[in-house]
PDB file of N, CA, C and O in Angstrom, chain B, residues numbered from 101:
ATOM      1  N   MET B 101     105.190  86.027  59.366  1.00  0.00           N
ATOM      2  CA  MET B 101     106.014  86.817  59.982  1.00  0.00           C
ATOM      3  C   MET B 101     105.976  88.339  59.547  1.00  0.00           C
ATOM      4  O   MET B 101     105.935  89.198  60.428  1.00  0.00           O
ATOM      5  N   LEU B 102     105.985  88.596  58.576  1.00  0.00           N
ATOM      6  CA  LEU B 102     106.070  89.747  57.767  1.00  0.00           C
ATOM      7  C   LEU B 102     104.665  90.825  58.162  1.00  0.00           C
ATOM      8  O   LEU B 102     104.578  91.935  58.688  1.00  0.00           O
ATOM      9  N   SER B 103     104.179  90.341  57.887  1.00  0.00           N
ATOM     10  CA  SER B 103     102.973  90.712  58.001  1.00  0.00           C
ATOM     11  C   SER B 103     101.957  90.541  59.577  1.00  0.00           C
ATOM     12  O   SER B 103     100.828  90.945  59.852  1.00  0.00           O
ATOM     13  N   ASP B 104     102.574  90.067  60.053  1.00  0.00           N
ATOM     14  CA  ASP B 104     102.138  89.899  61.666  1.00  0.00           C
ATOM     15  C   ASP B 104     102.941  91.037  62.215  1.00  0.00           C
ATOM     16  O   ASP B 104     102.279  91.718  62.997  1.00  0.00           O
ATOM     17  N   ALA B 105     104.201  91.454  62.032  1.00  0.00           N
ATOM     18  CA  ALA B 105     104.614  92.494  62.794  1.00  0.00           C
ATOM     19  C   ALA B 105     104.292  93.832  61.855  1.00  0.00           C
ATOM     20  O   ALA B 105     104.212  94.817  62.588  1.00  0.00           O
ATOM     21  N   GLY B 106     104.108  94.124  60.615  1.00  0.00           N
ATOM     22  CA  GLY B 106     103.977  94.917  59.672  1.00  0.00           C
ATOM     23  C   GLY B 106     105.506  95.608  59.155  1.00  0.00           C
ATOM     24  O   GLY B 106     105.930  96.760  59.254  1.00  0.00           O
ATOM     25  N   LEU B 107     106.116  94.355  58.562  1.00  0.00           N
ATOM     26  CA  LEU B 107     107.231  94.934  58.480  1.00  0.00           C
ATOM     27  C   LEU B 107     107.454  95.162  56.751  1.00  0.00           C
ATOM     28  O   LEU B 107     106.993  94.408  55.894  1.00  0.00           O
ATOM     29  N   ARG B 108     108.143  96.197  56.534  1.00  0.00           N
ATOM     30  CA  ARG B 108     108.825  96.236  55.030  1.00  0.00           C
ATOM     31  C   ARG B 108     109.981  95.633  54.764  1.00  0.00           C
ATOM     32  O   ARG B 108     110.946  95.582  55.527  1.00  0.00           O
ATOM     33  N   ARG B 109     109.886  95.065  53.439  1.00  0.00           N
ATOM     34  CA  ARG B 109     111.148  94.263  53.064  1.00  0.00           C
ATOM     35  C   ARG B 109     112.422  94.731  53.826  1.00  0.00           C
ATOM     36  O   ARG B 109     113.033  93.936  54.541  1.00  0.00           O
ATOM     37  N   SER B 110     112.742  95.763  53.704  1.00  0.00           N
ATOM     38  CA  SER B 110     113.844  96.542  53.538  1.00  0.00           C
ATOM     39  C   SER B 110     114.263  96.653  55.720  1.00  0.00           C
ATOM     40  O   SER B 110     115.290  96.647  56.398  1.00  0.00           O
ATOM     41  N   GLU B 111     113.061  96.721  55.948  1.00  0.00           N
ATOM     42  CA  GLU B 111     113.494  96.346  57.676  1.00  0.00           C
ATOM     43  C   GLU B 111     113.124  94.934  58.087  1.00  0.00           C
ATOM     44  O   GLU B 111     113.284  94.953  59.307  1.00  0.00           O
ATOM     45  N   ALA B 112     112.809  93.994  57.821  1.00  0.00           N
ATOM     46  CA  ALA B 112     113.075  92.566  57.554  1.00  0.00           C
ATOM     47  C   ALA B 112     114.623  92.085  57.254  1.00  0.00           C
ATOM     48  O   ALA B 112     115.366  91.388  57.945  1.00  0.00           O
ATOM     49  N   ALA B 113     114.857  92.761  55.867  1.00  0.00           N
ATOM     50  CA  ALA B 113     116.444  92.444  55.620  1.00  0.00           C
ATOM     51  C   ALA B 113     117.301  93.226  56.373  1.00  0.00           C
ATOM     52  O   ALA B 113     118.475  93.048  56.046  1.00  0.00           O
ATOM     53  N   ALA B 114     117.079  94.330  57.598  1.00  0.00           N
ATOM     54  CA  ALA B 114     117.756  94.479  57.994  1.00  0.00           C
ATOM     55  C   ALA B 114     118.270  93.809  59.780  1.00  0.00           C
ATOM     56  O   ALA B 114     119.262  94.054  60.467  1.00  0.00           O
ATOM     57  N   LEU B 115     116.928  92.811  60.044  1.00  0.00           N
ATOM     58  CA  LEU B 115     117.032  92.350  61.307  1.00  0.00           C
ATOM     59  C   LEU B 115     118.269  91.451  61.771  1.00  0.00           C
ATOM     60  O   LEU B 115     119.000  90.804  61.022  1.00  0.00           O
ATOM     61  N   THR B 116     118.347  91.538  63.068  1.00  0.00           N
ATOM     62  CA  THR B 116     119.717  90.284  63.309  1.00  0.00           C
ATOM     63  C   THR B 116     119.026  89.834  64.190  1.00  0.00           C
ATOM     64  O   THR B 116     118.107  90.530  64.621  1.00  0.00           O
ATOM     65  N   TRP B 117     119.351  88.053  64.912  1.00  0.00           N
ATOM     66  CA  TRP B 117     118.374  87.696  65.812  1.00  0.00           C
ATOM     67  C   TRP B 117     118.870  88.519  67.358  1.00  0.00           C
ATOM     68  O   TRP B 117     118.080  88.494  68.302  1.00  0.00           O
ATOM     69  N   ASP B 118     119.883  89.047  67.461  1.00  0.00           N
ATOM     70  CA  ASP B 118     119.721  89.948  68.336  1.00  0.00           C
ATOM     71  C   ASP B 118     118.563  91.047  68.464  1.00  0.00           C
ATOM     72  O   ASP B 118     118.564  91.708  69.502  1.00  0.00           O
ATOM     73  N   ASP B 119     117.610  91.295  67.539  1.00  0.00           N
ATOM     74  CA  ASP B 119     116.505  92.032  67.632  1.00  0.00           C
ATOM     75  C   ASP B 119     115.510  91.113  68.262  1.00  0.00           C
ATOM     76  O   ASP B 119     114.683  91.645  69.003  1.00  0.00           O
ATOM     77  N   VAL B 120     115.454  89.841  68.092  1.00  0.00           N
ATOM     78  CA  VAL B 120     114.387  88.957  68.474  1.00  0.00           C
ATOM     79  C   VAL B 120     114.392  88.828  70.129  1.00  0.00           C
ATOM     80  O   VAL B 120     115.495  88.581  70.617  1.00  0.00           O
ATOM     81  N   ALA B 121     113.324  88.964  71.001  1.00  0.00           N
ATOM     82  CA  ALA B 121     112.958  88.219  72.170  1.00  0.00           C
ATOM     83  C   ALA B 121     111.656  87.438  72.206  1.00  0.00           C
ATOM     84  O   ALA B 121     110.459  87.708  72.106  1.00  0.00           O
ATOM     85  N   ARG B 122     112.559  86.121  72.434  1.00  0.00           N
ATOM     86  CA  ARG B 122     111.097  84.975  73.032  1.00  0.00           C
ATOM     87  C   ARG B 122     111.310  84.639  74.665  1.00  0.00           C
ATOM     88  O   ARG B 122     112.211  84.440  75.479  1.00  0.00           O
ATOM     89  N   TRP B 123     109.418  84.742  74.542  1.00  0.00           N
ATOM     90  CA  TRP B 123     109.346  84.801  76.205  1.00  0.00           C
ATOM     91  C   TRP B 123     108.868  83.506  76.218  1.00  0.00           C
ATOM     92  O   TRP B 123     108.815  82.808  75.205  1.00  0.00           O
ATOM     93  N   ASP B 124     108.540  83.175  77.251  1.00  0.00           N
ATOM     94  CA  ASP B 124     108.365  81.725  77.919  1.00  0.00           C
ATOM     95  C   ASP B 124     106.735  81.562  77.378  1.00  0.00           C
ATOM     96  O   ASP B 124     106.437  80.489  76.853  1.00  0.00           O
ATOM     97  N   ASP B 125     105.854  82.459  77.488  1.00  0.00           N
ATOM     98  CA  ASP B 125     104.283  81.861  76.738  1.00  0.00           C
ATOM     99  C   ASP B 125     104.399  81.765  75.290  1.00  0.00           C
ATOM    100  O   ASP B 125     103.395  81.558  74.608  1.00  0.00           O
ATOM    101  N   GLY B 126     105.600  81.907  74.751  1.00  0.00           N
ATOM    102  CA  GLY B 126     105.326  81.363  73.313  1.00  0.00           C
ATOM    103  C   GLY B 126     105.763  82.892  72.037  1.00  0.00           C
ATOM    104  O   GLY B 126     106.359  82.897  70.959  1.00  0.00           O
ATOM    105  N   SER B 127     105.143  83.948  72.821  1.00  0.00           N
ATOM    106  CA  SER B 127     104.840  85.531  72.143  1.00  0.00           C
ATOM    107  C   SER B 127     106.401  85.643  72.252  1.00  0.00           C
ATOM    108  O   SER B 127     107.274  84.992  72.825  1.00  0.00           O
ATOM    109  N   GLY B 128     106.364  86.907  71.342  1.00  0.00           N
ATOM    110  CA  GLY B 128     107.789  87.180  71.479  1.00  0.00           C
ATOM    111  C   GLY B 128     107.862  89.132  71.503  1.00  0.00           C
ATOM    112  O   GLY B 128     106.840  89.818  71.495  1.00  0.00           O
ATOM    113  N   ARG B 129     108.985  89.589  71.526  1.00  0.00           N
ATOM    114  CA  ARG B 129     109.214  90.856  71.073  1.00  0.00           C
ATOM    115  C   ARG B 129     110.462  91.248  69.606  1.00  0.00           C
ATOM    116  O   ARG B 129     111.578  90.731  69.555  1.00  0.00           O
ATOM    117  N   LEU B 130     109.946  92.202  68.591  1.00  0.00           N
ATOM    118  CA  LEU B 130     111.068  92.468  67.759  1.00  0.00           C
ATOM    119  C   LEU B 130     111.366  93.834  67.854  1.00  0.00           C
ATOM    120  O   LEU B 130     110.554  94.687  68.210  1.00  0.00           O
ATOM    121  N   THR B 131     112.581  94.050  67.522  1.00  0.00           N
ATOM    122  CA  THR B 131     113.102  95.139  67.830  1.00  0.00           C
ATOM    123  C   THR B 131     113.531  95.741  66.415  1.00  0.00           C
ATOM    124  O   THR B 131     114.536  95.361  65.815  1.00  0.00           O
ATOM    125  N   VAL B 132     112.535  96.859  65.889  1.00  0.00           N
ATOM    126  CA  VAL B 132     112.716  97.205  64.814  1.00  0.00           C
ATOM    127  C   VAL B 132     113.924  98.822  64.336  1.00  0.00           C
ATOM    128  O   VAL B 132     113.854  99.984  64.736  1.00  0.00           O
ATOM    129  N   GLY B 133     114.544  98.404  63.720  1.00  0.00           N
ATOM    130  CA  GLY B 133     115.845 100.175  63.849  1.00  0.00           C
ATOM    131  C   GLY B 133     114.525 100.916  62.794  1.00  0.00           C
ATOM    132  O   GLY B 133     113.375 100.671  62.429  1.00  0.00           O
ATOM    133  N   ARG B 134     115.557 101.915  62.635  1.00  0.00           N
ATOM    134  CA  ARG B 134     114.868 103.065  62.355  1.00  0.00           C
ATOM    135  C   ARG B 134     114.181 102.674  61.014  1.00  0.00           C
ATOM    136  O   ARG B 134     114.711 101.841  60.280  1.00  0.00           O
ATOM    137  N   SER B 135     112.947 103.303  60.678  1.00  0.00           N
ATOM    138  CA  SER B 135     112.047 102.991  59.510  1.00  0.00           C
ATOM    139  C   SER B 135     112.524 104.297  58.548  1.00  0.00           C
ATOM    140  O   SER B 135     113.458 105.074  58.747  1.00  0.00           O
ATOM    141  N   LYS B 136     111.612 104.265  57.503  1.00  0.00           N
ATOM    142  CA  LYS B 136     111.740 105.129  56.133  1.00  0.00           C
ATOM    143  C   LYS B 136     110.936 106.286  57.107  1.00  0.00           C
ATOM    144  O   LYS B 136     111.541 107.295  57.471  1.00  0.00           O
ATOM    145  N   THR B 137     109.806 106.089  57.411  1.00  0.00           N
ATOM    146  CA  THR B 137     108.582 107.016  57.507  1.00  0.00           C
ATOM    147  C   THR B 137     109.315 108.409  58.971  1.00  0.00           C
ATOM    148  O   THR B 137     109.505 109.620  58.861  1.00  0.00           O
ATOM    149  N   ASP B 138     109.528 107.452  60.185  1.00  0.00           N
ATOM    150  CA  ASP B 138     109.743 108.423  61.142  1.00  0.00           C
ATOM    151  C   ASP B 138     111.334 108.161  61.935  1.00  0.00           C
ATOM    152  O   ASP B 138     111.710 108.659  62.997  1.00  0.00           O
ATOM    153  N   GLY B 139     111.865 107.493  61.293  1.00  0.00           N
ATOM    154  CA  GLY B 139     113.465 107.517  61.474  1.00  0.00           C
ATOM    155  C   GLY B 139     113.686 106.897  62.860  1.00  0.00           C
ATOM    156  O   GLY B 139     114.886 107.000  63.112  1.00  0.00           O
ATOM    157  N   GLU B 140     113.005 106.273  63.903  1.00  0.00           N
ATOM    158  CA  GLU B 140     112.867 105.859  64.897  1.00  0.00           C
ATOM    159  C   GLU B 140     112.820 104.221  65.095  1.00  0.00           C
ATOM    160  O   GLU B 140     111.978 103.459  64.620  1.00  0.00           O
ATOM    161  N   ALA B 141     113.844 103.916  65.846  1.00  0.00           N
ATOM    162  CA  ALA B 141     113.535 102.414  66.453  1.00  0.00           C
ATOM    163  C   ALA B 141     112.088 102.165  67.114  1.00  0.00           C
ATOM    164  O   ALA B 141     111.685 103.028  67.895  1.00  0.00           O
ATOM    165  N   ARG B 142     111.343 101.130  66.874  1.00  0.00           N
ATOM    166  CA  ARG B 142     110.340 100.750  67.462  1.00  0.00           C
ATOM    167  C   ARG B 142     110.326  99.193  67.798  1.00  0.00           C
ATOM    168  O   ARG B 142     111.275  98.453  67.539  1.00  0.00           O
ATOM    169  N   THR B 143     109.412  98.871  68.267  1.00  0.00           N
ATOM    170  CA  THR B 143     109.088  97.627  69.102  1.00  0.00           C
ATOM    171  C   THR B 143     107.728  96.964  69.017  1.00  0.00           C
ATOM    172  O   THR B 143     106.735  97.570  69.416  1.00  0.00           O
ATOM    173  N   VAL B 144     107.633  95.591  68.449  1.00  0.00           N
ATOM    174  CA  VAL B 144     107.060  94.784  67.559  1.00  0.00           C
ATOM    175  C   VAL B 144     106.399  93.702  68.451  1.00  0.00           C
ATOM    176  O   VAL B 144     107.183  92.766  68.608  1.00  0.00           O
ATOM    177  N   TYR B 145     105.370  93.542  69.004  1.00  0.00           N
ATOM    178  CA  TYR B 145     105.144  92.448  70.246  1.00  0.00           C
ATOM    179  C   TYR B 145     104.707  91.459  68.788  1.00  0.00           C
ATOM    180  O   TYR B 145     103.973  91.860  67.884  1.00  0.00           O
ATOM    181  N   LEU B 146     105.429  89.974  68.860  1.00  0.00           N
ATOM    182  CA  LEU B 146     105.042  89.173  67.609  1.00  0.00           C
ATOM    183  C   LEU B 146     104.165  87.615  68.679  1.00  0.00           C
ATOM    184  O   LEU B 146     104.457  87.198  69.800  1.00  0.00           O
ATOM    185  N   THR B 147     102.984  87.104  67.612  1.00  0.00           N
ATOM    186  CA  THR B 147     102.232  85.913  68.079  1.00  0.00           C
ATOM    187  C   THR B 147     102.567  84.642  68.511  1.00  0.00           C
ATOM    188  O   THR B 147     103.245  84.282  67.549  1.00  0.00           O
ATOM    189  N   PRO B 148     102.570  83.870  69.149  1.00  0.00           N
ATOM    190  CA  PRO B 148     103.286  82.550  68.973  1.00  0.00           C
ATOM    191  C   PRO B 148     103.682  81.908  67.772  1.00  0.00           C
ATOM    192  O   PRO B 148     104.703  81.284  67.483  1.00  0.00           O
ATOM    193  N   ALA B 149     102.693  82.181  67.155  1.00  0.00           N
ATOM    194  CA  ALA B 149     102.748  81.563  65.537  1.00  0.00           C
ATOM    195  C   ALA B 149     103.797  82.327  64.697  1.00  0.00           C
ATOM    196  O   ALA B 149     104.265  81.893  63.645  1.00  0.00           O
ATOM    197  N   SER B 150     104.168  83.684  65.351  1.00  0.00           N
ATOM    198  CA  SER B 150     105.685  84.261  64.199  1.00  0.00           C
ATOM    199  C   SER B 150     106.648  83.883  65.191  1.00  0.00           C
ATOM    200  O   SER B 150     107.804  83.879  64.769  1.00  0.00           O
ATOM    201  N   VAL B 151     106.468  83.512  66.588  1.00  0.00           N
ATOM    202  CA  VAL B 151     107.824  82.948  67.179  1.00  0.00           C
ATOM    203  C   VAL B 151     108.376  81.608  66.695  1.00  0.00           C
ATOM    204  O   VAL B 151     109.560  81.352  66.473  1.00  0.00           O
ATOM    205  N   GLU B 152     107.159  80.668  66.549  1.00  0.00           N
ATOM    206  CA  GLU B 152     107.594  79.482  65.967  1.00  0.00           C
ATOM    207  C   GLU B 152     108.005  79.278  64.254  1.00  0.00           C
ATOM    208  O   GLU B 152     108.771  78.434  63.787  1.00  0.00           O
ATOM    209  N   ALA B 153     107.358  80.162  63.637  1.00  0.00           N
ATOM    210  CA  ALA B 153     108.015  80.696  62.464  1.00  0.00           C
ATOM    211  C   ALA B 153     109.295  80.894  62.373  1.00  0.00           C
ATOM    212  O   ALA B 153     109.925  79.999  61.809  1.00  0.00           O
ATOM    213  N   LEU B 154     110.032  82.042  62.862  1.00  0.00           N
ATOM    214  CA  LEU B 154     111.058  82.312  63.020  1.00  0.00           C
ATOM    215  C   LEU B 154     111.984  80.827  63.685  1.00  0.00           C
ATOM    216  O   LEU B 154     113.050  80.476  63.178  1.00  0.00           O
ATOM    217  N   GLY B 155     111.499  80.270  64.588  1.00  0.00           N
ATOM    218  CA  GLY B 155     112.215  79.276  65.498  1.00  0.00           C
ATOM    219  C   GLY B 155     112.386  77.910  64.319  1.00  0.00           C
ATOM    220  O   GLY B 155     113.246  77.047  64.495  1.00  0.00           O
ATOM    221  N   ALA B 156     111.674  77.892  63.427  1.00  0.00           N
ATOM    222  CA  ALA B 156     111.587  77.290  62.264  1.00  0.00           C
ATOM    223  C   ALA B 156     113.307  77.531  61.022  1.00  0.00           C
ATOM    224  O   ALA B 156     113.944  76.757  60.308  1.00  0.00           O
ATOM    225  N   ILE B 157     113.399  78.693  61.292  1.00  0.00           N
ATOM    226  CA  ILE B 157     114.441  79.522  60.642  1.00  0.00           C
ATOM    227  C   ILE B 157     115.447  79.158  61.588  1.00  0.00           C
ATOM    228  O   ILE B 157     116.474  78.572  61.248  1.00  0.00           O
ATOM    229  N   ARG B 158     115.131  79.553  63.008  1.00  0.00           N
ATOM    230  CA  ARG B 158     116.952  79.217  63.431  1.00  0.00           C
ATOM    231  C   ARG B 158     116.207  78.795  64.930  1.00  0.00           C
ATOM    232  O   ARG B 158     115.383  79.565  65.424  1.00  0.00           O
ATOM    233  N   PRO B 159     116.508  77.729  65.486  1.00  0.00           N
ATOM    234  CA  PRO B 159     116.226  76.959  66.769  1.00  0.00           C
ATOM    235  C   PRO B 159     116.939  78.064  67.977  1.00  0.00           C
ATOM    236  O   PRO B 159     117.843  78.861  67.726  1.00  0.00           O
ATOM    237  N   LEU B 160     116.360  77.899  69.152  1.00  0.00           N
ATOM    238  CA  LEU B 160     116.921  78.544  70.263  1.00  0.00           C
ATOM    239  C   LEU B 160     118.248  78.003  70.252  1.00  0.00           C
ATOM    240  O   LEU B 160     118.630  76.935  69.773  1.00  0.00           O
ATOM    241  N   ASP B 161     118.918  78.925  70.871  1.00  0.00           N
ATOM    242  CA  ASP B 161     120.604  77.978  71.190  1.00  0.00           C
ATOM    243  C   ASP B 161     120.888  77.826  72.741  1.00  0.00           C
ATOM    244  O   ASP B 161     119.937  78.166  73.446  1.00  0.00           O
ATOM    245  N   ALA B 162     122.095  77.349  73.448  1.00  0.00           N
ATOM    246  CA  ALA B 162     121.985  77.031  74.468  1.00  0.00           C
ATOM    247  C   ALA B 162     121.482  78.400  75.728  1.00  0.00           C
ATOM    248  O   ALA B 162     121.080  78.377  76.891  1.00  0.00           O
ATOM    249  N   ARG B 163     121.735  79.325  74.868  1.00  0.00           N
ATOM    250  CA  ARG B 163     121.496  80.362  75.849  1.00  0.00           C
ATOM    251  C   ARG B 163     120.239  81.059  76.155  1.00  0.00           C
ATOM    252  O   ARG B 163     120.026  81.956  76.970  1.00  0.00           O
ATOM    253  N   GLY B 164     119.194  80.269  75.064  1.00  0.00           N
ATOM    254  CA  GLY B 164     117.635  80.630  74.999  1.00  0.00           C
ATOM    255  C   GLY B 164     117.364  81.739  74.045  1.00  0.00           C
ATOM    256  O   GLY B 164     116.221  82.112  73.784  1.00  0.00           O
ATOM    257  N   ALA B 165     118.733  82.399  73.393  1.00  0.00           N
ATOM    258  CA  ALA B 165     118.158  83.385  72.564  1.00  0.00           C
ATOM    259  C   ALA B 165     118.575  83.286  70.994  1.00  0.00           C
ATOM    260  O   ALA B 165     119.084  82.179  70.816  1.00  0.00           O
ATOM    261  N   GLY B 166     118.547  83.927  69.980  1.00  0.00           N
ATOM    262  CA  GLY B 166     118.228  83.227  68.487  1.00  0.00           C
ATOM    263  C   GLY B 166     120.073  83.918  68.477  1.00  0.00           C
ATOM    264  O   GLY B 166     120.385  83.749  67.298  1.00  0.00           O
ATOM    265  N   GLY B 167     121.074  84.434  69.054  1.00  0.00           N
ATOM    266  CA  GLY B 167     122.107  84.199  68.665  1.00  0.00           C
ATOM    267  C   GLY B 167     122.504  85.820  67.933  1.00  0.00           C
ATOM    268  O   GLY B 167     121.856  86.755  68.406  1.00  0.00           O
ATOM    269  N   ASP B 168     123.579  86.181  66.763  1.00  0.00           N
ATOM    270  CA  ASP B 168     123.868  86.964  66.448  1.00  0.00           C
ATOM    271  C   ASP B 168     123.333  86.721  64.757  1.00  0.00           C
ATOM    272  O   ASP B 168     122.712  85.745  64.336  1.00  0.00           O
ATOM    273  N   GLY B 169     123.811  87.991  63.933  1.00  0.00           N
ATOM    274  CA  GLY B 169     123.562  87.257  62.821  1.00  0.00           C
ATOM    275  C   GLY B 169     122.756  87.795  61.817  1.00  0.00           C
ATOM    276  O   GLY B 169     122.641  88.942  62.250  1.00  0.00           O
ATOM    277  N   ALA B 170     122.090  87.765  60.734  1.00  0.00           N
ATOM    278  CA  ALA B 170     121.026  88.336  59.795  1.00  0.00           C
ATOM    279  C   ALA B 170     119.650  87.516  60.299  1.00  0.00           C
ATOM    280  O   ALA B 170     119.939  86.339  60.514  1.00  0.00           O
ATOM    281  N   THR B 171     118.826  87.687  60.443  1.00  0.00           N
ATOM    282  CA  THR B 171     117.362  87.267  60.529  1.00  0.00           C
ATOM    283  C   THR B 171     116.904  86.569  59.275  1.00  0.00           C
ATOM    284  O   THR B 171     116.502  85.411  59.160  1.00  0.00           O
ATOM    285  N   TYR B 172     117.078  87.713  58.154  1.00  0.00           N
ATOM    286  CA  TYR B 172     116.808  87.322  56.805  1.00  0.00           C
ATOM    287  C   TYR B 172     117.818  87.554  55.573  1.00  0.00           C
ATOM    288  O   TYR B 172     118.371  86.827  54.747  1.00  0.00           O
ATOM    289  N   GLY B 173     117.784  88.868  55.850  1.00  0.00           N
ATOM    290  CA  GLY B 173     118.999  89.523  55.009  1.00  0.00           C
ATOM    291  C   GLY B 173     120.222  89.267  55.296  1.00  0.00           C
ATOM    292  O   GLY B 173     120.664  88.363  56.004  1.00  0.00           O
ATOM    293  N   ARG B 174     121.119  90.605  54.371  1.00  0.00           N
ATOM    294  CA  ARG B 174     122.388  90.561  54.921  1.00  0.00           C
ATOM    295  C   ARG B 174     122.893  91.074  56.414  1.00  0.00           C
ATOM    296  O   ARG B 174     124.038  90.937  56.846  1.00  0.00           O
ATOM    297  N   GLY B 175     121.950  91.600  56.999  1.00  0.00           N
ATOM    298  CA  GLY B 175     122.102  92.152  58.168  1.00  0.00           C
ATOM    299  C   GLY B 175     122.168  93.724  58.117  1.00  0.00           C
ATOM    300  O   GLY B 175     121.809  94.164  57.024  1.00  0.00           O
ATOM    301  N   ARG B 176     122.560  94.721  59.085  1.00  0.00           N
ATOM    302  CA  ARG B 176     122.299  95.865  59.426  1.00  0.00           C
ATOM    303  C   ARG B 176     123.401  96.478  58.574  1.00  0.00           C
ATOM    304  O   ARG B 176     124.507  95.945  58.658  1.00  0.00           O
ATOM    305  N   ARG B 177     123.235  97.656  57.665  1.00  0.00           N
ATOM    306  CA  ARG B 177     124.139  98.115  57.062  1.00  0.00           C
ATOM    307  C   ARG B 177     125.242  99.405  58.087  1.00  0.00           C
ATOM    308  O   ARG B 177     124.943  99.434  59.280  1.00  0.00           O
ATOM    309  N   ALA B 178     125.938  99.987  57.826  1.00  0.00           N
ATOM    310  CA  ALA B 178     126.581 100.581  58.348  1.00  0.00           C
ATOM    311  C   ALA B 178     126.074 102.105  58.890  1.00  0.00           C
ATOM    312  O   ALA B 178     126.284 102.563  60.013  1.00  0.00           O
ATOM    313  N   ASN B 179     125.442 102.678  57.921  1.00  0.00           N
ATOM    314  CA  ASN B 179     124.469 103.616  57.547  1.00  0.00           C
ATOM    315  C   ASN B 179     122.973 103.719  57.445  1.00  0.00           C
ATOM    316  O   ASN B 179     122.404 104.614  56.821  1.00  0.00           O
ATOM    317  N   ALA B 180     122.307 102.646  58.166  1.00  0.00           N
ATOM    318  CA  ALA B 180     121.167 102.217  58.166  1.00  0.00           C
ATOM    319  C   ALA B 180     120.043 102.820  58.556  1.00  0.00           C
ATOM    320  O   ALA B 180     118.967 102.226  58.485  1.00  0.00           O
TER     321      ALA B 180
END
């Protein structure tokens, strides 16, 4: 998933489940907070394979969303 989205380890560690949107066709969208280089949030579109990999970590809840909390790491830092 990291290579598919072109994420740095620090960006992945800062992701929360609220940053992930899953779509009916199996693909999805990831909102990445400020990056080191440009300082702005960006949107990354995910392949069905990446969304499936995320689903293996945390399946959909009853609302169809991933829920909140850290995706990989500790979650967002207050000053990130």
